[in-house]
C-alpha atoms as a printed R data frame, in Angstrom:
    type eleno elety resid chain resno       x      y      z
1   ATOM     1    CA   MET     A     1 -35.336 16.336 36.452
2   ATOM     2    CA   SER     A     2 -33.160 13.216 35.645
3   ATOM     3    CA   GLN     A     3 -31.130 13.001 32.504
4   ATOM     4    CA   ASP     A     4 -29.485  9.252 33.252
5   ATOM     5    CA   SER     A     5 -30.970  6.989 30.410
6   ATOM     6    CA   ASP     A     6 -33.055  4.707 33.170
7   ATOM     7    CA   TYR     A     7 -34.888  7.531 33.889
8   ATOM     8    CA   THR     A     8 -38.385  6.155 34.671
9   ATOM     9    CA   PRO     A     9 -41.252  8.817 34.193
10  ATOM    10    CA   PRO     A    10 -43.015  8.997 38.184
11  ATOM    11    CA   LYS     A    11 -46.588  8.006 38.401
12  ATOM    12    CA   VAL     A    12 -48.056 12.033 38.897
13  ATOM    13    CA   TRP     A    13 -45.924 14.503 37.095
14  ATOM    14    CA   THR     A    14 -44.971 17.749 39.348
15  ATOM    15    CA   TRP     A    15 -43.954 21.091 38.205
16  ATOM    16    CA   ASP     A    16 -40.373 21.568 39.037
17  ATOM    17    CA   LYS     A    17 -39.473 25.735 38.523
18  ATOM    18    CA   ALA     A    18 -35.983 25.375 38.369
19  ATOM    19    CA   ASN     A    19 -36.129 23.087 35.185
20  ATOM    20    CA   GLY     A    20 -36.350 24.316 31.867
21  ATOM    21    CA   GLY     A    21 -33.022 25.669 30.500
22  ATOM    22    CA   GLU     A    22 -33.667 29.348 29.269
23  ATOM    23    CA   PHE     A    23 -37.250 29.355 29.550
24  ATOM    24    CA   ALA     A    24 -37.741 27.772 32.776
25  ATOM    25    CA   SER     A    25 -38.928 31.403 33.890
26  ATOM    26    CA   ILE     A    26 -41.712 31.689 31.863
27  ATOM    27    CA   ASN     A    27 -42.994 28.453 30.954
28  ATOM    28    CA   ARG     A    28 -45.643 27.023 33.343
29  ATOM    29    CA   PRO     A    29 -48.733 24.917 33.441
30  ATOM    30    CA   ILE     A    30 -51.202 26.671 33.723
31  ATOM    31    CA   ALA     A    31 -53.188 29.111 31.937
32  ATOM    32    CA   GLY     A    32 -54.408 33.045 32.927
33  ATOM    33    CA   PRO     A    33 -52.454 36.009 33.999
34  ATOM    34    CA   THR     A    34 -49.976 36.604 36.644
35  ATOM    35    CA   HIS     A    35 -50.365 40.321 37.211
36  ATOM    36    CA   ASP     A    36 -52.443 43.117 36.270
37  ATOM    37    CA   LYS     A    37 -51.261 45.259 33.122
38  ATOM    38    CA   ALA     A    38 -53.470 47.058 30.641
39  ATOM    39    CA   LEU     A    39 -51.935 47.427 27.235
40  ATOM    40    CA   PRO     A    40 -51.807 50.277 25.177
41  ATOM    41    CA   VAL     A    41 -53.636 51.759 22.073
42  ATOM    42    CA   GLY     A    42 -52.593 53.760 19.332
43  ATOM    43    CA   LYS     A    43 -53.904 56.008 16.800
44  ATOM    44    CA   HIS     A    44 -54.460 52.873 13.837
45  ATOM    45    CA   PRO     A    45 -57.300 50.341 13.102
46  ATOM    46    CA   PHE     A    46 -54.658 47.863 14.516
47  ATOM    47    CA   GLN     A    47 -52.876 47.485 17.459
48  ATOM    48    CA   LEU     A    48 -50.405 44.423 17.265
49  ATOM    49    CA   TYR     A    49 -48.453 43.440 20.545
50  ATOM    50    CA   SER     A    50 -45.647 41.241 19.751
51  ATOM    51    CA   LEU     A    51 -42.427 40.130 19.196
52  ATOM    52    CA   ALA     A    52 -40.173 39.810 16.008
53  ATOM    53    CA   THR     A    53 -39.826 35.572 16.883
54  ATOM    54    CA   PRO     A    54 -40.883 33.878 13.575
55  ATOM    55    CA   ASN     A    55 -44.561 33.597 14.390
56  ATOM    56    CA   GLY     A    56 -44.030 37.775 15.133
57  ATOM    57    CA   VAL     A    57 -42.867 38.483 11.953
58  ATOM    58    CA   LYS     A    58 -45.397 36.629  9.914
59  ATOM    59    CA   VAL     A    59 -47.935 39.452 11.394
60  ATOM    60    CA   THR     A    60 -45.809 42.338 10.692
61  ATOM    61    CA   VAL     A    61 -44.487 41.357  7.189
62  ATOM    62    CA   MET     A    62 -48.103 40.828  5.945
63  ATOM    63    CA   LEU     A    63 -49.126 44.130  7.376
64  ATOM    64    CA   GLU     A    64 -46.140 45.620  5.742
65  ATOM    65    CA   GLU     A    65 -47.097 43.991  2.179
66  ATOM    66    CA   LEU     A    66 -50.696 45.536  2.770
67  ATOM    67    CA   LEU     A    67 -49.072 48.861  2.980
68  ATOM    68    CA   ALA     A    68 -46.917 48.377 -0.092
69  ATOM    69    CA   LEU     A    69 -50.406 48.238 -1.714
70  ATOM    70    CA   GLY     A    70 -51.480 51.486 -1.026
71  ATOM    71    CA   TYR     A    71 -54.025 49.982  1.670
72  ATOM    72    CA   ARG     A    72 -53.863 52.797  4.605
73  ATOM    73    CA   ASP     A    73 -56.243 51.012  6.475
74  ATOM    74    CA   ALA     A    74 -53.741 48.605  7.497
75  ATOM    75    CA   GLU     A    75 -52.104 51.037  9.272
76  ATOM    76    CA   TYR     A    76 -50.588 49.528 12.355
77  ATOM    77    CA   ASP     A    77 -49.087 50.481 15.986
78  ATOM    78    CA   ALA     A    78 -46.660 47.473 16.973
79  ATOM    79    CA   TRP     A    79 -46.140 47.287 20.555
80  ATOM    80    CA   LEU     A    80 -43.164 45.235 22.241
81  ATOM    81    CA   ILE     A    81 -44.306 42.726 24.325
82  ATOM    82    CA   ARG     A    82 -40.774 40.950 26.276
83  ATOM    83    CA   ILE     A    83 -41.935 37.792 26.338
84  ATOM    84    CA   GLY     A    84 -38.600 36.924 28.469
85  ATOM    85    CA   ASP     A    85 -40.209 39.193 31.065
86  ATOM    86    CA   GLY     A    86 -43.328 37.787 31.112
87  ATOM    87    CA   ASP     A    87 -45.439 40.707 29.652
88  ATOM    88    CA   GLN     A    88 -47.538 38.185 27.829
89  ATOM    89    CA   PHE     A    89 -48.751 37.131 30.904
90  ATOM    90    CA   GLY     A    90 -50.208 40.871 31.995
91  ATOM    91    CA   SER     A    91 -53.972 40.970 32.349
92  ATOM    92    CA   GLY     A    92 -54.231 43.348 29.419
93  ATOM    93    CA   PHE     A    93 -52.288 40.604 26.708
94  ATOM    94    CA   VAL     A    94 -54.182 37.420 28.481
95  ATOM    95    CA   GLU     A    95 -57.795 39.417 27.491
96  ATOM    96    CA   ILE     A    96 -56.507 39.136 23.938
97  ATOM    97    CA   ASN     A    97 -55.265 35.868 23.569
98  ATOM    98    CA   PRO     A    98 -56.244 33.179 26.635
99  ATOM    99    CA   ASN     A    99 -52.892 31.352 25.260
100 ATOM   100    CA   SER     A   100 -50.346 34.605 26.343
101 ATOM   101    CA   LYS     A   101 -48.424 33.715 22.953
102 ATOM   102    CA   ILE     A   102 -47.473 36.431 20.391
103 ATOM   103    CA   PRO     A   103 -48.478 37.472 18.399
104 ATOM   104    CA   ALA     A   104 -51.616 39.168 19.287
105 ATOM   105    CA   LEU     A   105 -53.921 41.930 17.236
106 ATOM   106    CA   VAL     A   106 -56.624 43.793 17.493
107 ATOM   107    CA   ASP     A   107 -59.171 45.023 14.574
108 ATOM   108    CA   HIS     A   108 -60.474 48.706 16.049
109 ATOM   109    CA   SER     A   109 -62.508 49.374 12.496
110 ATOM   110    CA   THR     A   110 -64.893 47.276 13.552
111 ATOM   111    CA   PRO     A   111 -67.633 48.353 15.515
112 ATOM   112    CA   THR     A   112 -66.737 46.465 18.345
113 ATOM   113    CA   PRO     A   113 -62.861 45.960 18.522
114 ATOM   114    CA   THR     A   114 -62.065 42.576 17.310
115 ATOM   115    CA   ARG     A   115 -59.361 40.327 19.028
116 ATOM   116    CA   VAL     A   116 -57.310 38.125 16.466
117 ATOM   117    CA   PHE     A   117 -55.005 35.472 17.764
118 ATOM   118    CA   GLU     A   118 -52.928 32.881 16.548
119 ATOM   119    CA   SER     A   119 -49.957 34.030 13.570
120 ATOM   120    CA   GLY     A   120 -52.161 31.721 10.785
121 ATOM   121    CA   SER     A   121 -55.555 32.909 12.084
122 ATOM   122    CA   ILE     A   122 -54.236 36.335 12.078
123 ATOM   123    CA   LEU     A   123 -52.990 36.110  8.229
124 ATOM   124    CA   LEU     A   124 -56.197 34.733  7.408
125 ATOM   125    CA   TYR     A   125 -58.266 37.513  8.791
126 ATOM   126    CA   LEU     A   126 -56.225 40.131  7.259
127 ATOM   127    CA   ALA     A   127 -55.675 38.247  3.816
128 ATOM   128    CA   GLU     A   128 -59.942 37.890  3.525
129 ATOM   129    CA   LYS     A   129 -60.690 41.724  5.129
130 ATOM   130    CA   PHE     A   130 -58.395 43.211  2.187
131 ATOM   131    CA   GLY     A   131 -58.761 40.017 -0.262
132 ATOM   132    CA   GLU     A   132 -54.622 40.777 -0.729
133 ATOM   133    CA   PHE     A   133 -52.484 37.248 -0.793
134 ATOM   134    CA   LEU     A   134 -55.065 35.064 -0.929
135 ATOM   135    CA   PRO     A   135 -55.901 33.882 -4.498
136 ATOM   136    CA   SER     A   136 -60.098 33.705 -5.502
137 ATOM   137    CA   ASN     A   137 -59.572 30.992 -7.239
138 ATOM   138    CA   PRO     A   138 -61.143 27.951 -5.149
139 ATOM   139    CA   ALA     A   139 -58.036 24.798 -6.285
140 ATOM   140    CA   LYS     A   140 -55.830 27.988 -5.903
141 ATOM   141    CA   ARG     A   141 -57.100 29.290 -2.301
142 ATOM   142    CA   THR     A   142 -57.289 25.460 -1.164
143 ATOM   143    CA   GLU     A   143 -53.503 24.823 -1.952
144 ATOM   144    CA   ALA     A   144 -52.350 28.525 -0.667
145 ATOM   145    CA   LEU     A   145 -54.338 27.474  2.433
146 ATOM   146    CA   ASN     A   146 -52.875 23.969  2.704
147 ATOM   147    CA   TRP     A   147 -49.640 25.482  3.137
148 ATOM   148    CA   LEU     A   148 -50.570 27.962  5.219
149 ATOM   149    CA   PHE     A   149 -51.620 24.745  7.411
150 ATOM   150    CA   TRP     A   150 -48.854 22.912  7.367
151 ATOM   151    CA   GLN     A   151 -46.695 25.348  8.687
152 ATOM   152    CA   MET     A   152 -48.623 25.526 11.851
153 ATOM   153    CA   GLY     A   153 -48.381 22.403 12.172
154 ATOM   154    CA   SER     A   154 -44.537 21.672 11.046
155 ATOM   155    CA   ALA     A   155 -43.058 24.501 12.754
156 ATOM   156    CA   PRO     A   156 -43.364 23.804 16.296
157 ATOM   157    CA   PHE     A   157 -41.544 20.235 15.338
158 ATOM   158    CA   LEU     A   158 -38.525 22.667 14.042
159 ATOM   159    CA   GLY     A   159 -38.765 25.219 17.256
160 ATOM   160    CA   GLY     A   160 -40.068 23.992 19.979
161 ATOM   161    CA   GLY     A   161 -38.574 20.228 18.758
162 ATOM   162    CA   PHE     A   162 -35.069 20.940 17.266
163 ATOM   163    CA   GLY     A   163 -34.712 24.504 18.242
164 ATOM   164    CA   HIS     A   164 -35.452 24.079 21.962
165 ATOM   165    CA   PHE     A   165 -32.818 20.670 22.065
166 ATOM   166    CA   TYR     A   166 -30.560 21.540 19.761
167 ATOM   167    CA   ALA     A   167 -29.951 25.584 20.717
168 ATOM   168    CA   TYR     A   168 -31.201 26.399 24.166
169 ATOM   169    CA   ALA     A   169 -32.263 22.646 26.092
170 ATOM   170    CA   PRO     A   170 -29.725 23.088 29.644
171 ATOM   171    CA   THR     A   171 -28.876 19.551 28.770
172 ATOM   172    CA   LYS     A   172 -27.756 18.316 24.963
173 ATOM   173    CA   ILE     A   173 -29.845 15.165 24.705
174 ATOM   174    CA   GLU     A   174 -28.275 13.280 21.528
175 ATOM   175    CA   TYR     A   175 -31.980 11.149 21.374
176 ATOM   176    CA   ALA     A   176 -34.132 14.222 21.226
177 ATOM   177    CA   ILE     A   177 -31.143 16.173 18.886
178 ATOM   178    CA   ASP     A   178 -31.122 13.615 16.598
179 ATOM   179    CA   ARG     A   179 -34.946 13.157 16.392
180 ATOM   180    CA   TYR     A   180 -35.725 16.737 15.393
181 ATOM   181    CA   ALA     A   181 -32.728 17.293 13.312
182 ATOM   182    CA   MET     A   182 -34.458 14.507 11.190
183 ATOM   183    CA   GLU     A   183 -37.132 15.879 11.197
184 ATOM   184    CA   ALA     A   184 -35.779 19.366 10.353
185 ATOM   185    CA   LYS     A   185 -34.894 17.966  7.297
186 ATOM   186    CA   ARG     A   186 -37.407 16.334  6.356
187 ATOM   187    CA   GLN     A   187 -39.597 19.256  6.536
188 ATOM   188    CA   LEU     A   188 -37.279 21.114  4.132
189 ATOM   189    CA   ASP     A   189 -37.238 18.198  1.872
190 ATOM   190    CA   VAL     A   190 -41.187 18.927  1.694
191 ATOM   191    CA   LEU     A   191 -40.798 22.058  0.955
192 ATOM   192    CA   ASP     A   192 -37.919 21.296 -1.333
193 ATOM   193    CA   ARG     A   193 -39.867 19.278 -3.520
194 ATOM   194    CA   ARG     A   194 -42.684 21.392 -3.317
195 ATOM   195    CA   LEU     A   195 -40.647 24.299 -4.668
196 ATOM   196    CA   ALA     A   196 -39.239 22.785 -7.226
197 ATOM   197    CA   GLU     A   197 -42.381 22.689 -9.249
198 ATOM   198    CA   THR     A   198 -43.601 25.877 -7.866
199 ATOM   199    CA   ARG     A   199 -42.405 29.549 -7.595
200 ATOM   200    CA   TYR     A   200 -43.956 30.059 -4.146
201 ATOM   201    CA   LEU     A   201 -45.745 27.815 -2.338
202 ATOM   202    CA   GLY     A   202 -49.219 27.905 -3.159
203 ATOM   203    CA   GLY     A   203 -48.289 28.002 -6.944
204 ATOM   204    CA   ASP     A   204 -47.273 31.298 -9.002
205 ATOM   205    CA   GLU     A   205 -48.496 33.815 -6.717
206 ATOM   206    CA   TYR     A   206 -47.312 35.178 -3.876
207 ATOM   207    CA   SER     A   207 -49.309 34.302 -0.528
208 ATOM   208    CA   ILE     A   208 -49.979 33.968  2.574
209 ATOM   209    CA   ALA     A   209 -48.746 30.599  2.735
210 ATOM   210    CA   ASP     A   210 -45.320 32.010  1.494
211 ATOM   211    CA   ILE     A   211 -45.455 34.734  4.775
212 ATOM   212    CA   ALA     A   212 -46.563 32.196  7.265
213 ATOM   213    CA   ASN     A   213 -43.699 29.500  6.015
214 ATOM   214    CA   TRP     A   214 -40.659 32.023  5.455
215 ATOM   215    CA   PRO     A   215 -39.627 33.771  9.123
216 ATOM   216    CA   TRP     A   216 -39.561 30.119 10.056
217 ATOM   217    CA   TYR     A   217 -37.666 27.633  6.268
218 ATOM   218    CA   GLY     A   218 -36.585 30.580  5.111
219 ATOM   219    CA   GLN     A   219 -34.322 32.479  7.732
220 ATOM   220    CA   LEU     A   220 -33.524 29.092  8.342
221 ATOM   221    CA   ALA     A   221 -32.215 28.300  4.815
222 ATOM   222    CA   LEU     A   222 -30.482 32.011  5.053
223 ATOM   223    CA   GLY     A   223 -28.799 30.709  8.255
224 ATOM   224    CA   ARG     A   224 -30.563 33.010 10.721
225 ATOM   225    CA   LEU     A   225 -32.508 30.383 12.773
226 ATOM   226    CA   TYR     A   226 -30.452 28.817 16.376
227 ATOM   227    CA   ASP     A   227 -26.987 29.181 14.228
228 ATOM   228    CA   ALA     A   228 -27.877 25.467 12.881
229 ATOM   229    CA   GLY     A   229 -27.486 26.154  8.957
230 ATOM   230    CA   GLU     A   230 -23.797 23.675  8.949
231 ATOM   231    CA   PHE     A   231 -25.555 21.085 11.186
232 ATOM   232    CA   LEU     A   232 -28.464 20.881  8.922
233 ATOM   233    CA   GLN     A   233 -26.835 21.075  5.635
234 ATOM   234    CA   VAL     A   234 -29.384 23.765  4.406
235 ATOM   235    CA   HIS     A   235 -27.563 25.022  1.394
236 ATOM   236    CA   THR     A   236 -28.377 21.361 -0.185
237 ATOM   237    CA   TYR     A   237 -31.803 22.431 -0.786
238 ATOM   238    CA   GLU     A   238 -31.244 24.619 -3.593
239 ATOM   239    CA   HIS     A   239 -35.445 25.775 -4.054
240 ATOM   240    CA   VAL     A   240 -35.434 26.466 -0.786
241 ATOM   241    CA   GLN     A   241 -32.545 28.842 -1.148
242 ATOM   242    CA   ARG     A   242 -33.905 30.189 -3.852
243 ATOM   243    CA   TRP     A   243 -37.491 30.654 -2.679
244 ATOM   244    CA   ALA     A   244 -35.754 32.175  0.748
245 ATOM   245    CA   THR     A   245 -33.614 34.825 -1.048
246 ATOM   246    CA   GLU     A   246 -36.156 35.873 -3.617
247 ATOM   247    CA   ILE     A   247 -38.656 36.533 -0.590
248 ATOM   248    CA   ASP     A   248 -35.473 38.182  2.231
249 ATOM   249    CA   ALA     A   249 -35.237 40.632 -1.018
250 ATOM   250    CA   ARG     A   250 -38.734 41.896 -1.116
251 ATOM   251    CA   PRO     A   251 -38.427 45.656  0.815
252 ATOM   252    CA   ALA     A   252 -41.482 44.885  2.665
253 ATOM   253    CA   VAL     A   253 -39.868 41.941  4.429
254 ATOM   254    CA   LYS     A   254 -36.865 43.692  5.408
255 ATOM   255    CA   ARG     A   255 -39.254 46.053  6.877
256 ATOM   256    CA   GLY     A   256 -41.702 43.708  8.825
257 ATOM   257    CA   ARG     A   257 -38.436 41.483 10.422
258 ATOM   258    CA   MET     A   258 -37.214 44.635 11.759
259 ATOM   259    CA   VAL     A   259 -40.395 45.551 13.568
260 ATOM   260    CA   ASN     A   260 -40.284 44.784 17.508
261 ATOM   261    CA   ARG     A   261 -37.298 43.137 16.978
262 ATOM   262    CA   THR     A   262 -34.753 43.736 20.175
263 ATOM   263    CA   PHE     A   263 -32.227 41.606 19.081
264 ATOM   264    CA   GLY     A   264 -29.084 40.698 16.259
265 ATOM   265    CA   ASP     A   265 -27.875 43.672 14.898
266 ATOM   266    CA   PRO     A   266 -28.522 46.961 16.363
267 ATOM   267    CA   GLU     A   267 -29.367 48.664 12.856
268 ATOM   268    CA   MET     A   268 -32.143 46.048 12.152
269 ATOM   269    CA   GLN     A   269 -33.936 46.803 15.236
270 ATOM   270    CA   LEU     A   270 -36.955 49.206 15.433
271 ATOM   271    CA   HIS     A   271 -38.791 47.709 18.852
272 ATOM   272    CA   GLU     A   272 -41.700 49.790 18.497
273 ATOM   273    CA   ARG     A   273 -43.187 50.729 14.689
274 ATOM   274    CA   HIS     A   274 -46.068 53.600 15.197
275 ATOM   275    CA   ASP     A   275 -45.695 55.208 11.350
276 ATOM   276    CA   ALA     A   276 -43.996 54.668  8.016
277 ATOM   277    CA   SER     A   277 -41.546 57.393  9.245
278 ATOM   278    CA   ASP     A   278 -39.919 55.171 11.989
279 ATOM   279    CA   PHE     A   279 -38.126 53.183  9.243
280 ATOM   280    CA   GLU     A   280 -37.335 56.559  7.581
281 ATOM   281    CA   TYR     A   281 -35.956 57.907 11.380
282 ATOM   282    CA   LYS     A   282 -33.821 54.709 11.772
283 ATOM   283    CA   THR     A   283 -32.030 54.246  8.505
284 ATOM   284    CA   GLN     A   284 -31.364 58.583  9.676
285 ATOM   285    CA   ASP     A   285 -29.993 57.267 12.947
286 ATOM   286    CA   LYS     A   286 -27.841 55.118 10.773
287 ATOM   287    CA   VAL     A   287 -26.120 57.601  8.188
288 ATOM   288    CA   GLU     A   288 -25.761 59.921 11.161
289 ATOM   289    CA   ALA     A   289 -23.683 57.179 13.218
290 ATOM   290    CA   ASN     A   290 -21.254 56.076 10.348
291 ATOM   291    CA   VAL     A   291 -20.823 60.098  9.741
């Protein structure tokens, strides 16, 4: 596709598989499986198929937070879905999530296994199932859900918009980067104004609103997304910084960030998680490596 300023869209768009930059090999204009591949099933009630992108981190943080509260029924197996290899187009995964996006969850504690896809839906499902991280007071519950759904609608402009054109697009397009940088900063300002009023996004209680937003905006504020901290001047959003740092220190968040992670610091990578002791083995590996 031409990058010239006088580019005119054709009357009929056609798919050029050679275009699309880093994700050209997995992006396509059709749905459905590309190959037959059954998904593994472990021993725990919840089977998670995911990768530690921001959307994947939401769910592993939620499950680790539930386990930290003592809910043993929240135990889970986390299986790695390598989206760069096209695992999300296997027939087993598509059966769970017809949209072929991570994360996808199956609850085997129900009479018939329940599939849950879309990260916001998974958070809401788990919050309602366990009665945690979502206020029971109707007004407070609604406020938390406001910010949960704000994230679901806003983050695509941060990730598929700003993140794609700033970090991944094969050609740097000034108009696209300016357009989405403006929107990313506007969103940070929305959050900063809210967090100037309350400790957490839903109010005074830590909730799924925070668990949904933090992997995107918290990690952006902490300089972990797109290497764009200086470009977006994230340090100037002081209330977002306070919120991001506080949540980052939670032990369950630290564990959740590690699960299904295949990139970055090797000490922060736990490719699959099948038992709480997997974190202990990871810590032991770190100790032995430093001996």
